VMD Tcl script that builds the backbone (N, CA, C; Angstrom):
set m [mol new atoms 525]
animate dup $m
set s [atomselect $m all]
$s set {name element resname resid chain x y z} {
  {N N UNK 1 A -13.871 -4.606 -11.486}
  {CA C UNK 1 A -12.430 -4.727 -11.367}
  {C C UNK 1 A -11.866 -3.435 -10.792}
  {N N UNK 2 A -10.968 -3.574 -9.834}
  {CA C UNK 2 A -10.328 -2.442 -9.185}
  {C C UNK 2 A -8.824 -2.674 -9.161}
  {N N UNK 3 A -8.067 -1.639 -9.498}
  {CA C UNK 3 A -6.611 -1.711 -9.414}
  {C C UNK 3 A -6.174 -0.908 -8.193}
  {N N UNK 4 A -5.379 -1.544 -7.339}
  {CA C UNK 4 A -4.945 -0.936 -6.075}
  {C C UNK 4 A -3.430 -0.799 -6.070}
  {N N UNK 5 A -2.958 0.401 -5.761}
  {CA C UNK 5 A -1.533 0.675 -5.607}
  {C C UNK 5 A -1.232 0.784 -4.122}
  {N N UNK 6 A -0.362 -0.067 -3.632}
  {CA C UNK 6 A 0.070 -0.034 -2.238}
  {C C UNK 6 A 1.485 0.516 -2.150}
  {N N UNK 7 A 1.741 1.319 -1.130}
  {CA C UNK 7 A 3.048 1.957 -0.954}
  {C C UNK 7 A 3.591 1.678 0.442}
  {N N UNK 8 A 4.858 1.236 0.485}
  {CA C UNK 8 A 5.610 1.108 1.731}
  {C C UNK 8 A 6.666 2.216 1.685}
  {N N UNK 9 A 6.399 3.360 2.327}
  {CA C UNK 9 A 7.284 4.514 2.157}
  {C C UNK 9 A 8.605 4.376 2.896}
  {N N UNK 10 A 9.613 4.992 2.341}
  {CA C UNK 10 A 10.926 5.072 2.956}
  {C C UNK 10 A 11.691 6.206 2.300}
  {N N UNK 11 A 12.572 6.852 3.036}
  {CA C UNK 11 A 13.292 7.989 2.465}
  {C C UNK 11 A 14.409 7.545 1.523}
  {N N UNK 12 A 14.815 6.290 1.611}
  {CA C UNK 12 A 15.831 5.755 0.699}
  {C C UNK 12 A 15.267 4.704 -0.247}
  {N N UNK 13 A 14.389 3.841 0.258}
  {CA C UNK 13 A 13.752 2.797 -0.552}
  {C C UNK 13 A 12.255 2.853 -0.303}
  {N N UNK 14 A 11.485 3.121 -1.339}
  {CA C UNK 14 A 10.030 3.136 -1.244}
  {C C UNK 14 A 9.500 1.981 -2.073}
  {N N UNK 15 A 8.836 1.044 -1.406}
  {CA C UNK 15 A 8.276 -0.106 -2.099}
  {C C UNK 15 A 6.919 0.223 -2.682}
  {N N UNK 16 A 6.627 -0.396 -3.823}
  {CA C UNK 16 A 5.295 -0.250 -4.409}
  {C C UNK 16 A 4.806 -1.624 -4.854}
  {N N UNK 17 A 3.504 -1.795 -4.786}
  {CA C UNK 17 A 2.884 -3.043 -5.214}
  {C C UNK 17 A 1.538 -2.744 -5.830}
  {N N UNK 18 A 1.264 -3.367 -6.953}
  {CA C UNK 18 A 0.015 -3.125 -7.670}
  {C C UNK 18 A -0.700 -4.455 -7.851}
  {N N UNK 19 A -1.963 -4.475 -7.432}
  {CA C UNK 19 A -2.786 -5.680 -7.594}
  {C C UNK 19 A -4.113 -5.298 -8.232}
  {N N UNK 20 A -4.736 -6.299 -8.815}
  {CA C UNK 20 A -6.079 -6.143 -9.371}
  {C C UNK 20 A -7.013 -6.965 -8.507}
  {N N UNK 21 A -8.159 -6.377 -8.170}
  {CA C UNK 21 A -9.169 -7.093 -7.388}
  {C C UNK 21 A -10.437 -7.214 -8.216}
  {N N UNK 22 A -10.867 -8.462 -8.422}
  {CA C UNK 22 A -12.150 -8.740 -9.055}
  {C C UNK 22 A -12.914 -9.615 -8.078}
  {N N UNK 23 A -13.980 -9.053 -7.513}
  {CA C UNK 23 A -14.705 -9.697 -6.427}
  {C C UNK 23 A -13.715 -10.002 -5.301}
  {N N UNK 24 A -13.517 -11.271 -4.971}
  {CA C UNK 24 A -12.553 -11.608 -3.907}
  {C C UNK 24 A -11.232 -12.110 -4.463}
  {N N UNK 25 A -11.102 -12.137 -5.779}
  {CA C UNK 25 A -9.891 -12.632 -6.436}
  {C C UNK 25 A -8.855 -11.509 -6.562}
  {N N UNK 26 A -7.642 -11.760 -6.061}
  {CA C UNK 26 A -6.548 -10.797 -6.162}
  {C C UNK 26 A -5.528 -11.309 -7.170}
  {N N UNK 27 A -5.073 -10.407 -8.052}
  {CA C UNK 27 A -4.103 -10.756 -9.080}
  {C C UNK 27 A -2.943 -9.772 -9.025}
  {N N UNK 28 A -1.741 -10.299 -9.058}
  {CA C UNK 28 A -0.517 -9.493 -9.062}
  {C C UNK 28 A -0.360 -8.808 -10.411}
  {N N UNK 29 A -0.093 -7.493 -10.386}
  {CA C UNK 29 A 0.180 -6.752 -11.613}
  {C C UNK 29 A 1.631 -6.278 -11.693}
  {N N UNK 30 A 2.199 -5.911 -10.559}
  {CA C UNK 30 A 3.582 -5.443 -10.576}
  {C C UNK 30 A 4.025 -4.969 -9.206}
  {N N UNK 31 A 5.333 -4.904 -9.014}
  {CA C UNK 31 A 5.883 -4.412 -7.750}
  {C C UNK 31 A 7.346 -4.066 -7.962}
  {N N UNK 32 A 7.891 -3.374 -7.000}
  {CA C UNK 32 A 9.298 -3.019 -7.071}
  {C C UNK 32 A 9.658 -2.030 -5.992}
  {N N UNK 33 A 10.754 -1.350 -6.234}
  {CA C UNK 33 A 11.289 -0.438 -5.237}
  {C C UNK 33 A 11.839 0.799 -5.938}
  {N N UNK 34 A 11.452 1.941 -5.442}
  {CA C UNK 34 A 12.012 3.202 -5.929}
  {C C UNK 34 A 13.223 3.487 -5.059}
  {N N UNK 35 A 14.385 3.505 -5.672}
  {CA C UNK 35 A 15.629 3.756 -4.936}
  {C C UNK 35 A 15.955 5.233 -5.016}
  {N N UNK 36 A 15.874 5.901 -3.886}
  {CA C UNK 36 A 16.127 7.337 -3.831}
  {C C UNK 36 A 17.544 7.599 -3.328}
  {N N UNK 37 A 18.496 6.875 -3.872}
  {CA C UNK 37 A 19.895 7.027 -3.457}
  {C C UNK 37 A 20.737 7.674 -4.538}
  {N N UNK 38 A 20.438 7.375 -5.784}
  {CA C UNK 38 A 21.309 7.783 -6.879}
  {C C UNK 38 A 21.307 9.290 -7.126}
  {N N UNK 39 A 20.303 9.987 -6.641}
  {CA C UNK 39 A 20.210 11.423 -6.870}
  {C C UNK 39 A 20.987 12.234 -5.830}
  {N N UNK 40 A 21.821 11.596 -5.066}
  {CA C UNK 40 A 22.548 12.291 -4.011}
  {C C UNK 40 A 21.932 11.987 -2.669}
  {N N UNK 41 A 22.543 12.487 -1.640}
  {CA C UNK 41 A 22.059 12.172 -0.305}
  {C C UNK 41 A 21.190 13.278 0.280}
  {N N UNK 42 A 20.948 14.349 -0.471}
  {CA C UNK 42 A 20.092 15.415 0.034}
  {C C UNK 42 A 18.647 14.934 0.069}
  {N N UNK 43 A 17.966 15.226 1.169}
  {CA C UNK 43 A 16.596 14.760 1.337}
  {C C UNK 43 A 15.688 15.309 0.242}
  {N N UNK 44 A 15.866 16.556 -0.131}
  {CA C UNK 44 A 14.996 17.149 -1.158}
  {C C UNK 44 A 15.078 16.383 -2.472}
  {N N UNK 45 A 16.273 15.985 -2.882}
  {CA C UNK 45 A 16.397 15.243 -4.146}
  {C C UNK 45 A 15.816 13.836 -4.006}
  {N N UNK 46 A 15.914 13.243 -2.822}
  {CA C UNK 46 A 15.319 11.918 -2.612}
  {C C UNK 46 A 13.798 12.004 -2.666}
  {N N UNK 47 A 13.228 13.066 -2.089}
  {CA C UNK 47 A 11.779 13.250 -2.126}
  {C C UNK 47 A 11.300 13.461 -3.560}
  {N N UNK 48 A 12.074 14.191 -4.349}
  {CA C UNK 48 A 11.728 14.388 -5.758}
  {C C UNK 48 A 11.743 13.057 -6.506}
  {N N UNK 49 A 12.718 12.216 -6.206}
  {CA C UNK 49 A 12.805 10.895 -6.838}
  {C C UNK 49 A 11.583 10.051 -6.485}
  {N N UNK 50 A 11.168 10.094 -5.224}
  {CA C UNK 50 A 9.984 9.345 -4.788}
  {C C UNK 50 A 8.739 9.862 -5.503}
  {N N UNK 51 A 8.577 11.179 -5.527}
  {CA C UNK 51 A 7.420 11.795 -6.190}
  {C C UNK 51 A 7.368 11.389 -7.664}
  {N N UNK 52 A 8.495 11.526 -8.352}
  {CA C UNK 52 A 8.551 11.194 -9.780}
  {C C UNK 52 A 8.295 9.702 -10.009}
  {N N UNK 53 A 8.872 8.862 -9.161}
  {CA C UNK 53 A 8.683 7.419 -9.303}
  {C C UNK 53 A 7.237 7.007 -9.117}
  {N N UNK 54 A 6.591 7.525 -8.078}
  {CA C UNK 54 A 5.178 7.198 -7.822}
  {C C UNK 54 A 4.314 7.734 -8.966}
  {N N UNK 55 A 4.626 8.927 -9.441}
  {CA C UNK 55 A 3.872 9.507 -10.561}
  {C C UNK 55 A 3.958 8.614 -11.797}
  {N N UNK 56 A 5.136 8.087 -12.093}
  {CA C UNK 56 A 5.315 7.184 -13.242}
  {C C UNK 56 A 4.525 5.894 -13.060}
  {N N UNK 57 A 4.538 5.354 -11.845}
  {CA C UNK 57 A 3.801 4.118 -11.559}
  {C C UNK 57 A 2.304 4.340 -11.748}
  {N N UNK 58 A 1.816 5.488 -11.320}
  {CA C UNK 58 A 0.393 5.816 -11.476}
  {C C UNK 58 A 0.040 5.925 -12.960}
  {N N UNK 59 A 0.895 6.544 -13.747}
  {CA C UNK 59 A 0.655 6.641 -15.193}
  {C C UNK 59 A 0.658 5.248 -15.820}
  {N N UNK 60 A 1.608 4.413 -15.428}
  {CA C UNK 60 A 1.747 3.069 -16.014}
  {C C UNK 60 A 0.567 2.161 -15.681}
  {N N UNK 61 A 0.172 2.107 -14.407}
  {CA C UNK 61 A -0.831 1.129 -13.963}
  {C C UNK 61 A -2.252 1.678 -13.857}
  {N N UNK 62 A -2.397 3.007 -13.811}
  {CA C UNK 62 A -3.714 3.651 -13.705}
  {C C UNK 62 A -4.564 3.072 -12.559}
  {N N UNK 63 A -4.051 3.130 -11.335}
  {CA C UNK 63 A -4.813 2.549 -10.210}
  {C C UNK 63 A -6.095 3.323 -9.918}
  {N N UNK 64 A -7.056 2.607 -9.345}
  {CA C UNK 64 A -8.311 3.209 -8.900}
  {C C UNK 64 A -8.220 3.616 -7.433}
  {N N UNK 65 A -7.326 2.943 -6.697}
  {CA C UNK 65 A -7.197 3.173 -5.260}
  {C C UNK 65 A -5.727 3.238 -4.869}
  {N N UNK 66 A -5.452 3.999 -3.828}
  {CA C UNK 66 A -4.087 4.215 -3.346}
  {C C UNK 66 A -4.075 3.982 -1.842}
  {N N UNK 67 A -3.208 3.089 -1.391}
  {CA C UNK 67 A -3.100 2.790 0.037}
  {C C UNK 67 A -1.641 2.910 0.451}
  {N N UNK 68 A -1.412 3.430 1.642}
  {CA C UNK 68 A -0.052 3.675 2.118}
  {C C UNK 68 A 0.050 3.346 3.601}
  {N N UNK 69 A 1.228 2.888 3.992}
  {CA C UNK 69 A 1.459 2.574 5.400}
  {C C UNK 69 A 1.659 3.865 6.194}
  {N N UNK 70 A 1.086 3.916 7.388}
  {CA C UNK 70 A 1.260 5.062 8.276}
  {C C UNK 70 A 2.660 5.068 8.863}
  {N N UNK 71 A 3.059 6.237 9.371}
  {CA C UNK 71 A 4.363 6.370 10.018}
  {C C UNK 71 A 4.324 5.670 11.365}
  {N N UNK 72 A 5.351 4.873 11.616}
  {CA C UNK 72 A 5.519 4.241 12.920}
  {C C UNK 72 A 6.505 5.088 13.707}
  {N N UNK 73 A 6.080 5.600 14.838}
  {CA C UNK 73 A 6.941 6.445 15.660}
  {C C UNK 73 A 7.806 5.556 16.531}
  {N N UNK 74 A 9.018 5.312 16.093}
  {CA C UNK 74 A 9.937 4.445 16.813}
  {C C UNK 74 A 10.839 5.234 17.748}
  {N N UNK 75 A 12.025 4.729 17.935}
  {CA C UNK 75 A 12.993 5.328 18.849}
  {C C UNK 75 A 13.612 6.589 18.263}
  {N N UNK 76 A 13.752 6.641 16.929}
  {CA C UNK 76 A 14.450 7.732 16.269}
  {C C UNK 76 A 13.462 8.745 15.686}
  {N N UNK 77 A 13.250 9.894 16.357}
  {CA C UNK 77 A 12.303 10.877 15.836}
  {C C UNK 77 A 12.743 11.473 14.499}
  {N N UNK 78 A 14.052 11.597 14.275}
  {CA C UNK 78 A 14.548 12.114 13.002}
  {C C UNK 78 A 14.187 11.194 11.852}
  {N N UNK 79 A 14.287 9.897 12.091}
  {CA C UNK 79 A 13.898 8.911 11.078}
  {C C UNK 79 A 12.413 8.973 10.782}
  {N N UNK 80 A 11.606 9.157 11.816}
  {CA C UNK 80 A 10.156 9.258 11.631}
  {C C UNK 80 A 9.802 10.498 10.817}
  {N N UNK 81 A 10.526 11.597 11.047}
  {CA C UNK 81 A 10.285 12.816 10.263}
  {C C UNK 81 A 10.606 12.594 8.790}
  {N N UNK 82 A 11.729 11.954 8.504}
  {CA C UNK 82 A 12.105 11.680 7.110}
  {C C UNK 82 A 11.099 10.735 6.466}
  {N N UNK 83 A 10.656 9.732 7.206}
  {CA C UNK 83 A 9.658 8.805 6.699}
  {C C UNK 83 A 8.358 9.546 6.391}
  {N N UNK 84 A 7.974 10.458 7.283}
  {CA C UNK 84 A 6.772 11.258 7.057}
  {C C UNK 84 A 6.881 12.106 5.807}
  {N N UNK 85 A 8.067 12.633 5.546}
  {CA C UNK 85 A 8.260 13.432 4.339}
  {C C UNK 85 A 8.204 12.561 3.090}
  {N N UNK 86 A 8.748 11.355 3.169}
  {CA C UNK 86 A 8.668 10.421 2.039}
  {C C UNK 86 A 7.209 10.053 1.770}
  {N N UNK 87 A 6.453 9.817 2.825}
  {CA C UNK 87 A 5.023 9.542 2.682}
  {C C UNK 87 A 4.331 10.715 2.006}
  {N N UNK 88 A 4.698 11.922 2.436}
  {CA C UNK 88 A 4.107 13.129 1.855}
  {C C UNK 88 A 4.348 13.229 0.359}
  {N N UNK 89 A 5.569 12.922 -0.079}
  {CA C UNK 89 A 5.887 12.966 -1.513}
  {C C UNK 89 A 5.024 11.963 -2.281}
  {N N UNK 90 A 4.860 10.768 -1.724}
  {CA C UNK 90 A 4.040 9.741 -2.381}
  {C C UNK 90 A 2.570 10.156 -2.395}
  {N N UNK 91 A 2.088 10.709 -1.300}
  {CA C UNK 91 A 0.689 11.125 -1.204}
  {C C UNK 91 A 0.387 12.256 -2.178}
  {N N UNK 92 A 1.294 13.213 -2.314}
  {CA C UNK 92 A 1.081 14.316 -3.258}
  {C C UNK 92 A 1.022 13.780 -4.691}
  {N N UNK 93 A 1.872 12.819 -5.022}
  {CA C UNK 93 A 1.827 12.219 -6.363}
  {C C UNK 93 A 0.448 11.603 -6.606}
  {N N UNK 94 A -0.103 10.949 -5.607}
  {CA C UNK 94 A -1.417 10.306 -5.751}
  {C C UNK 94 A -2.540 11.341 -5.825}
  {N N UNK 95 A -2.509 12.331 -4.963}
  {CA C UNK 95 A -3.591 13.325 -4.955}
  {C C UNK 95 A -3.564 14.185 -6.208}
  {N N UNK 96 A -2.394 14.363 -6.818}
  {CA C UNK 96 A -2.304 15.119 -8.068}
  {C C UNK 96 A -3.095 14.464 -9.192}
  {N N UNK 97 A -3.339 13.170 -9.086}
  {CA C UNK 97 A -4.103 12.456 -10.107}
  {C C UNK 97 A -5.531 12.171 -9.649}
  {N N UNK 98 A -5.913 12.707 -8.497}
  {CA C UNK 98 A -7.281 12.555 -8.014}
  {C C UNK 98 A -7.552 11.288 -7.225}
  {N N UNK 99 A -6.511 10.525 -6.900}
  {CA C UNK 99 A -6.718 9.302 -6.122}
  {C C UNK 99 A -7.033 9.637 -4.667}
  {N N UNK 100 A -7.931 8.879 -4.077}
  {CA C UNK 100 A -8.226 8.993 -2.653}
  {C C UNK 100 A -7.180 8.177 -1.898}
  {N N UNK 101 A -6.744 8.696 -0.773}
  {CA C UNK 101 A -5.687 8.070 0.017}
  {C C UNK 101 A -6.303 7.279 1.165}
  {N N UNK 102 A -5.863 6.038 1.319}
  {CA C UNK 102 A -6.234 5.212 2.474}
  {C C UNK 102 A -4.948 4.869 3.203}
  {N N UNK 103 A -4.983 4.950 4.528}
  {CA C UNK 103 A -3.792 4.705 5.337}
  {C C UNK 103 A -4.048 3.574 6.326}
  {N N UNK 104 A -3.008 2.750 6.521}
  {CA C UNK 104 A -3.109 1.618 7.433}
  {C C UNK 104 A -1.851 1.535 8.285}
  {N N UNK 105 A -2.022 1.152 9.532}
  {CA C UNK 105 A -0.872 0.959 10.411}
  {C C UNK 105 A -0.187 -0.359 10.049}
  {N N UNK 106 A 1.055 -0.487 10.441}
  {CA C UNK 106 A 1.795 -1.725 10.194}
  {C C UNK 106 A 1.068 -2.910 10.824}
  {N N UNK 107 A 0.518 -2.699 11.979}
  {CA C UNK 107 A -0.202 -3.764 12.678}
  {C C UNK 107 A -1.443 -4.203 11.899}
  {N N UNK 108 A -2.197 -3.242 11.373}
  {CA C UNK 108 A -3.387 -3.565 10.578}
  {C C UNK 108 A -3.001 -4.362 9.324}
  {N N UNK 109 A -1.918 -3.961 8.684}
  {CA C UNK 109 A -1.466 -4.617 7.461}
  {C C UNK 109 A -1.068 -6.063 7.753}
  {N N UNK 110 A -0.266 -6.252 8.787}
  {CA C UNK 110 A 0.174 -7.608 9.150}
  {C C UNK 110 A -1.016 -8.479 9.553}
  {N N UNK 111 A -1.948 -7.906 10.279}
  {CA C UNK 111 A -3.150 -8.641 10.697}
  {C C UNK 111 A -3.939 -9.104 9.480}
  {N N UNK 112 A -4.107 -8.214 8.495}
  {CA C UNK 112 A -4.897 -8.541 7.303}
  {C C UNK 112 A -4.234 -9.595 6.429}
  {N N UNK 113 A -2.904 -9.589 6.384}
  {CA C UNK 113 A -2.186 -10.473 5.464}
  {C C UNK 113 A -1.756 -11.777 6.133}
  {N N UNK 114 A -1.252 -11.684 7.359}
  {CA C UNK 114 A -0.696 -12.860 8.039}
  {C C UNK 114 A -1.674 -13.431 9.068}
  {N N UNK 115 A -2.497 -12.577 9.652}
  {CA C UNK 115 A -3.425 -13.041 10.682}
  {C C UNK 115 A -2.994 -12.641 12.081}
  {N N UNK 116 A -1.812 -12.018 12.189}
  {CA C UNK 116 A -1.341 -11.500 13.470}
  {C C UNK 116 A -0.606 -10.184 13.224}
  {N N UNK 117 A -0.885 -9.213 14.073}
  {CA C UNK 117 A -0.236 -7.914 13.954}
  {C C UNK 117 A 1.216 -7.923 14.371}
  {N N UNK 118 A 1.684 -9.032 14.917}
  {CA C UNK 118 A 3.072 -9.138 15.378}
  {C C UNK 118 A 3.946 -9.938 14.403}
  {N N UNK 119 A 3.481 -10.127 13.166}
  {CA C UNK 119 A 4.232 -10.922 12.185}
  {C C UNK 119 A 5.550 -10.241 11.827}
  {N N UNK 120 A 6.548 -11.051 11.463}
  {CA C UNK 120 A 7.819 -10.470 11.016}
  {C C UNK 120 A 7.840 -10.388 9.488}
  {N N UNK 121 A 8.886 -9.748 8.957}
  {CA C UNK 121 A 8.974 -9.506 7.513}
  {C C UNK 121 A 8.926 -10.782 6.694}
  {N N UNK 122 A 9.584 -11.835 7.161}
  {CA C UNK 122 A 9.602 -13.079 6.382}
  {C C UNK 122 A 8.205 -13.691 6.305}
  {N N UNK 123 A 7.414 -13.561 7.367}
  {CA C UNK 123 A 6.044 -14.074 7.343}
  {C C UNK 123 A 5.183 -13.284 6.358}
  {N N UNK 124 A 5.380 -11.961 6.338}
  {CA C UNK 124 A 4.644 -11.114 5.391}
  {C C UNK 124 A 5.020 -11.503 3.966}
  {N N UNK 125 A 6.319 -11.657 3.710}
  {CA C UNK 125 A 6.770 -12.047 2.373}
  {C C UNK 125 A 6.156 -13.385 1.950}
  {N N UNK 126 A 6.161 -14.346 2.853}
  {CA C UNK 126 A 5.612 -15.671 2.543}
  {C C UNK 126 A 4.123 -15.596 2.213}
  {N N UNK 127 A 3.365 -14.857 3.013}
  {CA C UNK 127 A 1.921 -14.776 2.788}
  {C C UNK 127 A 1.591 -13.991 1.523}
  {N N UNK 128 A 2.355 -12.944 1.227}
  {CA C UNK 128 A 2.144 -12.196 -0.022}
  {C C UNK 128 A 2.378 -13.133 -1.212}
  {N N UNK 129 A 3.460 -13.889 -1.150}
  {CA C UNK 129 A 3.770 -14.854 -2.211}
  {C C UNK 129 A 2.628 -15.861 -2.362}
  {N N UNK 130 A 2.114 -16.358 -1.249}
  {CA C UNK 130 A 1.044 -17.358 -1.262}
  {C C UNK 130 A -0.274 -16.773 -1.759}
  {N N UNK 131 A -0.669 -15.627 -1.212}
  {CA C UNK 131 A -1.958 -15.031 -1.562}
  {C C UNK 131 A -2.028 -14.608 -3.025}
  {N N UNK 132 A -0.899 -14.143 -3.559}
  {CA C UNK 132 A -0.880 -13.681 -4.947}
  {C C UNK 132 A -0.369 -14.742 -5.920}
  {N N UNK 133 A -0.064 -15.932 -5.381}
  {CA C UNK 133 A 0.410 -17.058 -6.202}
  {C C UNK 133 A 1.640 -16.666 -7.031}
  {N N UNK 134 A 2.617 -16.039 -6.375}
  {CA C UNK 134 A 3.841 -15.606 -7.051}
  {C C UNK 134 A 4.821 -16.766 -7.160}
  {N N UNK 135 A 5.614 -16.810 -8.223}
  {CA C UNK 135 A 6.577 -17.898 -8.383}
  {C C UNK 135 A 7.774 -17.795 -7.437}
  {N N UNK 136 A 8.069 -16.586 -6.974}
  {CA C UNK 136 A 9.197 -16.387 -6.064}
  {C C UNK 136 A 8.819 -15.414 -4.967}
  {N N UNK 137 A 9.714 -15.282 -3.998}
  {CA C UNK 137 A 9.480 -14.374 -2.886}
  {C C UNK 137 A 9.860 -12.961 -3.294}
  {N N UNK 138 A 8.941 -12.007 -3.154}
  {CA C UNK 138 A 9.266 -10.629 -3.530}
  {C C UNK 138 A 10.256 -10.005 -2.542}
  {N N UNK 139 A 11.005 -9.035 -3.016}
  {CA C UNK 139 A 11.940 -8.263 -2.192}
  {C C UNK 139 A 11.141 -7.650 -1.027}
  {N N UNK 140 A 11.766 -7.425 0.118}
  {CA C UNK 140 A 11.061 -7.025 1.345}
  {C C UNK 140 A 10.213 -5.764 1.183}
  {N N UNK 141 A 10.769 -4.695 0.589}
  {CA C UNK 141 A 9.996 -3.451 0.446}
  {C C UNK 141 A 8.815 -3.643 -0.507}
  {N N UNK 142 A 9.022 -4.387 -1.581}
  {CA C UNK 142 A 7.940 -4.663 -2.524}
  {C C UNK 142 A 6.871 -5.540 -1.864}
  {N N UNK 143 A 7.291 -6.539 -1.080}
  {CA C UNK 143 A 6.336 -7.401 -0.378}
  {C C UNK 143 A 5.504 -6.587 0.609}
  {N N UNK 144 A 6.149 -5.673 1.315}
  {CA C UNK 144 A 5.419 -4.825 2.264}
  {C C UNK 144 A 4.393 -3.964 1.534}
  {N N UNK 145 A 4.754 -3.433 0.364}
  {CA C UNK 145 A 3.825 -2.606 -0.413}
  {C C UNK 145 A 2.664 -3.445 -0.945}
  {N N UNK 146 A 2.955 -4.655 -1.403}
  {CA C UNK 146 A 1.888 -5.551 -1.842}
  {C C UNK 146 A 0.972 -5.895 -0.672}
  {N N UNK 147 A 1.547 -6.046 0.521}
  {CA C UNK 147 A 0.751 -6.314 1.719}
  {C C UNK 147 A -0.188 -5.136 2.018}
  {N N UNK 148 A 0.280 -3.908 1.801}
  {CA C UNK 148 A -0.571 -2.722 1.986}
  {C C UNK 148 A -1.752 -2.799 1.021}
  {N N UNK 149 A -1.477 -3.142 -0.237}
  {CA C UNK 149 A -2.542 -3.251 -1.242}
  {C C UNK 149 A -3.528 -4.367 -0.879}
  {N N UNK 150 A -3.021 -5.498 -0.413}
  {CA C UNK 150 A -3.883 -6.616 -0.011}
  {C C UNK 150 A -4.752 -6.206 1.182}
  {N N UNK 151 A -4.149 -5.529 2.148}
  {CA C UNK 151 A -4.895 -5.043 3.312}
  {C C UNK 151 A -6.039 -4.136 2.861}
  {N N UNK 152 A -5.732 -3.242 1.924}
  {CA C UNK 152 A -6.775 -2.336 1.432}
  {C C UNK 152 A -7.879 -3.109 0.709}
  {N N UNK 153 A -7.485 -4.081 -0.090}
  {CA C UNK 153 A -8.483 -4.886 -0.802}
  {C C UNK 153 A -9.418 -5.579 0.192}
  {N N UNK 154 A -8.852 -6.167 1.235}
  {CA C UNK 154 A -9.667 -6.848 2.247}
  {C C UNK 154 A -10.566 -5.849 2.979}
  {N N UNK 155 A -10.014 -4.706 3.338}
  {CA C UNK 155 A -10.797 -3.679 4.051}
  {C C UNK 155 A -11.914 -3.147 3.170}
  {N N UNK 156 A -11.587 -2.868 1.919}
  {CA C UNK 156 A -12.567 -2.327 0.978}
  {C C UNK 156 A -13.700 -3.323 0.746}
  {N N UNK 157 A -13.374 -4.594 0.600}
  {CA C UNK 157 A -14.379 -5.640 0.405}
  {C C UNK 157 A -15.281 -5.757 1.623}
  {N N UNK 158 A -14.697 -5.711 2.808}
  {CA C UNK 158 A -15.477 -5.810 4.048}
  {C C UNK 158 A -16.423 -4.623 4.192}
  {N N UNK 159 A -15.922 -3.426 3.928}
  {CA C UNK 159 A -16.761 -2.229 4.037}
  {C C UNK 159 A -17.913 -2.287 3.037}
  {N N UNK 160 A -17.618 -2.706 1.803}
  {CA C UNK 160 A -18.673 -2.804 0.786}
  {C C UNK 160 A -19.718 -3.833 1.192}
  {N N UNK 161 A -19.255 -4.971 1.731}
  {CA C UNK 161 A -20.180 -6.020 2.160}
  {C C UNK 161 A -21.058 -5.521 3.314}
  {N N UNK 162 A -20.446 -4.838 4.274}
  {CA C UNK 162 A -21.210 -4.308 5.405}
  {C C UNK 162 A -22.194 -3.243 4.954}
  {N N UNK 163 A -21.792 -2.402 4.012}
  {CA C UNK 163 A -22.690 -1.373 3.488}
  {C C UNK 163 A -23.884 -2.018 2.794}
  {N N UNK 164 A -23.626 -3.096 2.066}
  {CA C UNK 164 A -24.708 -3.823 1.400}
  {C C UNK 164 A -25.671 -4.435 2.397}
  {N N UNK 165 A -25.134 -4.993 3.474}
  {CA C UNK 165 A -25.977 -5.582 4.517}
  {C C UNK 165 A -26.782 -4.494 5.221}
  {N N UNK 166 A -26.144 -3.351 5.460}
  {CA C UNK 166 A -26.843 -2.254 6.133}
  {C C UNK 166 A -27.983 -1.725 5.267}
  {N N UNK 167 A -27.748 -1.613 3.952}
  {CA C UNK 167 A -28.824 -1.100 3.081}
  {C C UNK 167 A -29.974 -2.101 2.999}
  {N N UNK 168 A -29.678 -3.413 3.035}
  {CA C UNK 168 A -30.735 -4.416 3.043}
  {C C UNK 168 A -31.548 -4.324 4.322}
  {N N UNK 169 A -30.872 -4.091 5.444}
  {CA C UNK 169 A -31.558 -3.963 6.728}
  {C C UNK 169 A -32.459 -2.740 6.730}
  {N N UNK 170 A -31.963 -1.632 6.219}
  {CA C UNK 170 A -32.756 -0.398 6.177}
  {C C UNK 170 A -33.973 -0.590 5.270}
  {N N UNK 171 A -33.747 -1.201 4.083}
  {CA C UNK 171 A -34.863 -1.454 3.176}
  {C C UNK 171 A -35.882 -2.384 3.827}
  {N N UNK 172 A -35.417 -3.372 4.565}
  {CA C UNK 172 A -36.313 -4.309 5.232}
  {C C UNK 172 A -37.175 -3.615 6.283}
  {N N UNK 173 A -36.606 -2.633 6.951}
  {CA C UNK 173 A -37.357 -1.889 7.985}
  {C C UNK 173 A -38.374 -0.945 7.360}
  {N N UNK 174 A -38.093 -0.472 6.147}
  {CA C UNK 174 A -38.996 0.476 5.495}
  {C C UNK 174 A -40.238 -0.199 4.939}
  {N N UNK 175 A -40.186 -1.501 4.759}
  {CA C UNK 175 A -41.327 -2.219 4.172}
  {C C UNK 175 A -42.416 -2.462 5.158}
}
mol reanalyze $m
mol bondsrecalc $m
mol representation Tube
mol addrep $m
C-alpha cells in the first residue's frame, strides 16, 4: 500500500489530493484547496500559508510519495514566477519530511488521466470522479491535484513493472 499526495500549485489556491494505491487499485483519501488569500495579499504571507497547509496535510495523511505539477510558462512571466514560488513552498514542506519529489507536466497529467494531453478541466474533473469512484465532481483545483496523484500512481506502477521485467531478462541471460 502506498499513499500519494498530489499538488496543483497556485499562489492563491493550491489544490491537494491524496490517494491510496494498492496494486492497481486507487482509493480516494482526501482532497481540497489551500486558500492563500486570508493572510493578506503579500506574496510572502501567501507562501507561508501554502507551506503550513502542505505541512499539515503531510502530518494528517502521512504520504509515502509526493507529486507536483511543473510550472507552465505561459504569456505572463510574472505569474509563472509566483507559481514557481508557490511550488517551492510546497516542495520545501515535502522535503522537510523526507519525501521524494516527482514532477509532471500538465500534458503528462492529462494524458495519464484522460488519455489526451489536450484535455480541458471539465474532462479532467470527470475522469478523476470516474477513476476514484467519487459521488460528486471535485472542485477544479482539488481535481487537478488528484489527477497529479493518479498520474504518479500510473507512472510508478509502470516503472515498477518495467523494472521487474528488466530484472527477469537479466536473470534469464545469466543462466
